[in-house]
C-alpha positions in Angstrom: -37.7 55.5 3.3 -40.0 58.3 5.0 -43.4 58.9 3.4 -43.8 62.4 5.2 -42.3 64.5 2.8 -42.8 68.2 5.3 -39.2 67.7 5.6 -38.2 67.8 2.0 -40.4 71.1 1.1 -39.6 72.9 3.7 -38.0 76.5 2.7 -37.9 75.0 -1.1 -38.2 77.8 -3.6 -38.0 75.0 -6.7 -37.9 71.4 -7.4 -37.3 70.5 -11.1 -38.1 69.3 -12.9 -41.7 68.5 -12.4 -43.7 65.9 -12.8 -45.1 67.6 -16.0 -41.8 68.4 -17.5 -41.5 66.5 -20.9 -38.1 65.2 -20.0 -38.9 64.1 -16.4 -40.6 61.0 -17.8 -43.5 61.4 -15.5 -41.6 61.0 -12.5 -41.7 63.1 -9.4 -38.5 63.7 -7.0 -40.9 62.4 -4.2 -41.9 59.1 -6.8 -38.0 58.6 -6.6 -37.8 58.9 -3.0 -40.8 56.6 -2.8 -39.8 54.1 -5.1 -36.0 53.8 -4.3 -34.6 50.4 -2.8 -31.8 51.9 -1.6 -30.4 55.4 -0.2 -30.2 57.9 -3.3 -27.1 60.5 -3.5 -27.8 63.7 -2.2 -24.9 66.1 -3.7 -23.8 69.5 -2.5 -20.8 71.5 -3.8 -19.0 73.9 -1.9 -16.1 75.9 -3.3 -13.7 76.9 -0.7 -13.1 80.4 -1.8 -13.0 81.8 1.5 -11.9 81.2 5.4 -15.7 81.5 6.7 -19.1 80.2 5.8 -22.1 82.0 6.8 -26.0 81.1 7.6 -26.6 81.6 4.4 -24.2 79.2 3.0 -25.8 77.0 5.9 -29.1 76.4 4.3 -28.0 73.8 2.0 -26.1 72.2 4.0 -29.2 71.8 6.6 -31.4 70.3 3.7 -28.7 67.8 3.0 -28.9 66.9 6.7 -32.8 66.4 6.3 -31.9 64.2 3.4 -29.6 62.4 5.7 -32.1 61.6 8.7 -34.4 60.5 5.9 -32.3 57.7 4.9 -30.2 58.9 2.6 -26.5 59.5 1.1 -25.7 63.3 2.1 -22.5 63.5 -0.9 -20.4 66.6 0.0 -18.0 67.8 -2.2 -15.5 70.3 -1.3 -14.5 72.1 -5.1 -10.8 72.6 -4.4 -10.4 72.4 -8.5 -13.1 74.3 -9.6 -12.4 77.0 -6.8 -9.7 77.8 -8.5 -11.5 79.1 -11.6 -14.5 80.6 -9.3 -18.0 80.3 -10.5 -19.0 83.2 -12.1 -22.4 83.1 -11.3 -23.6 86.7 -10.3 -20.2 88.2 -11.1 -20.1 91.5 -13.0 -16.3 90.7 -13.7 -14.3 88.2 -14.1 -12.9 86.4 -10.7 -9.5 85.8 -9.3 -8.2 82.6 -9.8 -7.1 81.6 -6.4 -3.9 79.6 -6.1 -3.4 76.0 -5.2 -2.3 76.9 -1.4 -5.0 79.4 -1.4 -7.8 76.9 -1.7 -5.6 74.3 0.7 -5.9 76.8 3.7 -9.8 77.8 2.8 -11.0 74.0 2.3 -9.0 73.1 6.2 -12.1 75.0 7.7 -14.9 74.1 6.1 -15.8 70.8 7.5 -14.9 72.0 11.0 -17.7 74.7 10.2 -20.4 72.2 9.1 -19.4 69.6 11.5 -22.4 70.6 13.6 -25.3 70.1 10.9 -24.2 67.5 9.2 -24.2 63.6 10.7 -20.3 62.5 10.5 -20.8 59.5 12.6 -23.8 57.1 11.2 -22.4 54.7 8.5 -23.0 55.1 4.9 -25.0 58.8 5.7 -21.8 60.9 4.7 -19.6 60.8 1.6 -16.9 63.5 1.6 -14.8 64.2 -1.8 -12.6 66.7 -3.3 -13.3 67.6 -7.3 -9.7 67.5 -7.7 -9.8 63.9 -7.4 -11.4 63.2 -11.3 -11.1 66.8 -12.6 -7.2 66.9 -12.4 -7.3 64.1 -14.1 -9.3 64.8 -17.1 -6.9 64.8 -20.2 -7.8 67.3 -23.4 -9.8 64.7 -25.2 -12.1 64.7 -22.2 -12.3 68.3 -22.0 -12.9 68.6 -25.5 -15.8 66.2 -25.1 -17.4 68.1 -22.3 -16.9 71.3 -24.4 -19.0 69.7 -27.3 -22.0 68.9 -24.5 -22.9 73.0 -24.9 -23.4 75.8 -27.9 -22.2 79.1 -27.1 -24.9 80.3 -27.1 -26.4 78.0 -24.3 -23.4 79.4 -22.4 -24.0 82.7 -22.8 -28.0 82.3 -21.7 -26.4 82.3 -18.3 -27.4 85.3 -16.4 -24.0 86.4 -15.7 -22.6 86.1 -19.0 -25.3 87.5 -20.8 -24.8 91.0 -18.7 -21.5 90.6 -18.9 -21.6 90.2 -23.0 -24.2 93.1 -22.9 -21.7 95.6 -21.2 -18.8 94.2 -23.1 -17.1 93.0 -20.0 -14.8 90.2 -20.8 -15.3 87.0 -20.7 -12.6 84.2 -20.5 -12.7 81.0 -21.6 -11.5 79.2 -18.9 -15.0 81.0 -17.5 -17.1 78.9 -19.4 -15.5 75.8 -18.1 -17.2 76.4 -15.1 -20.5 75.2 -15.4 -19.4 72.1 -17.1 -16.4 70.7 -14.4 -19.2 71.5 -11.9 -21.9 69.7 -13.6 -19.0 66.6 -14.1 -19.3 66.5 -10.8 -22.6 65.0 -10.8 -21.2 62.5 -13.2 -18.5 61.1 -10.8 -20.7 60.7 -7.9 -23.6 59.5 -10.1 -25.9 62.1 -7.9 -29.5 61.7 -7.6 -30.4 65.1 -6.6 -28.0 68.6 -6.4 -28.8 71.1 -3.6 -28.2 74.6 -4.6 -29.1 78.5 -4.2 -31.8 80.1 -6.0 -28.4 81.3 -8.3 -27.4 77.9 -9.2 -30.3 76.3 -11.6 -28.4 76.7 -14.7 -25.2 74.9 -13.0 -27.3 71.8 -11.3 -29.2 71.6 -15.4 -25.7 71.6 -16.9 -25.0 68.6 -14.4 -28.1 67.0 -15.8 -27.5 67.3 -19.4 -23.9 65.9 -18.8 -25.4 62.7 -17.2 -28.0 62.2 -19.9 -25.0 62.5 -21.7 -23.0 59.8 -20.2 -25.6 57.5 -20.1 -26.9 57.9 -16.4 -30.3 59.0 -15.2 -30.5 62.9 -14.4 -30.5 64.3 -11.5 -33.2 66.6 -9.7 -32.2 69.7 -8.7 -33.8 71.3 -5.4 -33.0 75.3 -5.0 -33.3 76.9 -2.2 -33.2 80.6 -1.1 -30.7 83.1 -1.0 -31.1 84.4 2.7 -31.3 88.5 2.9 -28.4 89.5 5.2 -29.2 91.4 8.6 -29.3 94.2 6.9 -32.6 93.8 5.7 -32.3 94.5 2.4 -29.3 92.9 0.4 -28.2 89.2 0.4 -26.0 88.0 3.5 -22.7 88.4 2.4 -19.4 89.1 4.3 -18.1 91.8 1.8 -21.6 93.6 2.8 -20.7 93.5 6.5 -24.2 92.0 7.1 -23.8 88.2 7.7 -23.7 86.0 10.3 -20.1 83.4 10.1 -20.9 79.7 11.7 -17.2 80.5 13.0 -18.1 83.6 15.3 -17.9 83.7 18.9 -21.2 82.7 20.5 -21.6 86.1 22.1 -21.4 87.5 18.6 -23.7 85.1 16.5 -26.5 86.4 19.3 -25.8 90.4 19.1 -26.1 90.1 15.3 -29.1 87.5 15.6 -31.4 89.9 17.8 -31.1 92.4 15.2 -32.8 90.8 12.6 -35.8 93.3 11.1 -39.3 92.1 12.1 -39.9 91.1 8.5 -37.2 88.4 8.0 -37.8 86.4 11.1 -40.6 83.7 9.8 -37.7 83.4 6.9 -35.0 82.9 9.3 -37.1 80.5 11.6 -37.9 78.5 8.5 -34.8 78.0 6.8 -32.2 78.2 9.8 -34.1 75.8 12.5 -36.5 73.0 12.2 -39.3 74.7 14.8 -42.5 74.6 13.7 -43.4 77.9 12.6 -46.9 78.1 14.1 -45.2 77.9 18.2 -43.0 81.1 17.5 -43.5 83.9 20.0 -45.8 86.6 19.1 -44.1 89.6 20.2 -41.2 90.4 17.6 -38.9 91.1 20.2 -39.2 88.0 22.2 -39.0 86.5 18.4 -35.4 87.9 17.8 -34.6 87.1 20.7 -35.7 83.2 20.6 -34.1 82.9 16.8 -30.9 84.5 18.5 -31.0 81.6 21.2 -32.1 78.9 19.2 -29.2 79.3 16.9 -26.5 79.9 19.2 -27.8 76.6 20.7 -27.3 74.5 17.4 -23.8 75.5 17.0 -22.1 75.8 20.9 -25.0 74.1 22.9 -27.7 75.0 25.3 -24.8 76.5 28.1 -23.1 79.0 25.3 -26.8 80.0 24.5 -27.6 80.9 27.7 -24.5 83.0 28.5 -24.3 84.7 25.4 -28.4 86.0 26.3 -27.2 86.7 29.2 -24.1 88.4 28.2 -26.5 90.5 25.9 -28.8 91.5 28.8 -26.2 92.8 30.5 -25.0 95.1 28.1 -28.6 97.0 27.9 -32.1 96.1 28.3 -31.9 96.2 24.5 -28.4 94.3 24.4 -27.0 96.6 21.7 -23.2 96.5 21.4 -21.1 99.5 22.5 -19.8 101.5 19.5 -16.7 103.2 18.6 -16.5 106.1 16.4 -14.1 106.1 13.6 -14.2 110.1 13.9 -11.8 109.3 17.3 -9.3 108.3 14.9 -7.4 111.0 13.6 -5.5 110.3 10.7 -5.6 107.2 8.1 -3.9 105.1 7.5 -4.2 103.6 10.8 -3.0 100.5 12.2 -5.2 97.7 14.1 -3.3 97.9 17.4 -3.6 101.5 17.5 -7.4 101.3 17.2 -7.7 98.7 19.5 -6.2 101.2 22.0 -7.9 104.4 20.9 -11.9 102.3 20.9 -10.9 101.4 24.7 -10.5 97.3 24.0 -7.1 97.4 24.8 -4.6 99.6 27.1 -1.9 100.6 25.3 -0.8 100.0 21.1 1.5 97.8 22.8 -0.8 95.9 24.6 -3.2 95.8 21.3 -0.1 94.3 19.4 -0.1 91.6 22.2 -3.3 90.4 21.8 -3.1 89.8 18.1 0.0 87.9 18.5 -1.9 85.9 21.0 -4.7 85.2 18.4 -7.2 86.9 21.0 -8.4 89.7 17.8 -11.1 89.2 15.6 -12.9 91.5 13.2 -16.1 90.4 12.5 -15.5 86.9 13.5 -12.6 86.2 11.8 -9.3 86.0 13.7 -6.3 88.6 13.1 -2.6 87.4 13.2 -0.9 90.7 11.7 0.2 92.7 13.9 0.8 95.5 11.2 -2.7 95.1 9.4 -3.2 98.7 8.5 -7.1 100.2 7.2 -6.5 103.2 5.0 -9.8 104.6 5.6 -13.1 104.5 7.6 -15.0 102.6 4.5 -12.7 99.3 5.6 -14.1 99.0 8.9 -17.3 100.9 9.2 -20.2 98.6 10.2 -18.0 96.3 11.4 -17.7 94.4 15.1 -14.2 94.2 16.8 -13.7 91.6 19.1 -10.6 91.0 22.0 -11.1 87.9 23.7 -14.1 86.1 24.8 -16.7 89.1 26.3 -15.3 92.4 24.8 -16.7 93.9 21.8 -17.1 97.3 20.1 -19.7 98.2 16.9 -17.4 100.2 14.7 -19.4 102.9 13.0 -18.4 106.3 11.0 
């Protein structure tokens, strides 16, 4: 096993427990890695609550790959069962429960989106599980046993629950089951290390407690930062429009990434690439373009990265996307086909409908197939990127 742990600590916010913690029995993660006589099992769970993954989601997946490269086994869990509850972490209200069909459709795209990151080919380096394999078969006795491991007070100590309880927002009992079921995943796959964002510490700690309850050696938790979005202010999120999707077209990725604010560039390089941070260009503009090129290269190859860079240059020396103002839409509600025509991306509304039917229209990287898709106000579109074909883009502005 590898003895140089620079790969382990790169971009990491916290590893717990530390060797001085009372329940760690003086063992550190480094010590467990060094003393392992077999590959450790490294867990990462992803709930398919949506169809797309963005660069923020890729950070723990990249760390999972680093463990693979160090000789360990990546255990990727698609949370098809837990997604139907929804992780309440950071939510001020109860999440809409997804149907089995919703989750199944979302899960289909996940593996393809992480395929450029993980090693799918080396035997023994990757296991993929769906947690319905073990959670759907739990009987009431086993569920009661899980519930008996935690008090209501402990559950209300979870930040999101505490805030909702204080504001008298409803908390439903099925939401209490989410951390326990996610933790039971660690029992089911006998995880040695679990990866997650800094907002997942509570859930990972529950996994440790359940492993201890079932007589297993508790896992370590490795927490990674939450990526700030391209707006430079809030965390990357599709709903905020400040994200870069893994499934987006290379040119769209490049356009978004070359606009990352200067103060975030070092973090983006540290979390999203393996490049030495002391070899980056000094000029901020050069660093932005290098970041955009490198990330497009990772997911699409060098040829596509070069083409995306050239396409950006052809749009002006700053590579800015042309803009379409919603002030040109005289009346809402407005159908997408009409907006395609008004923006000049299509010659007519009829052509817009045909392009949608052919699968050639994307909004913020997501393929649109509904020819009758209607928007009820400028707020539904402002800040998003509308794309027709491979080369035609506009950014929608108020």
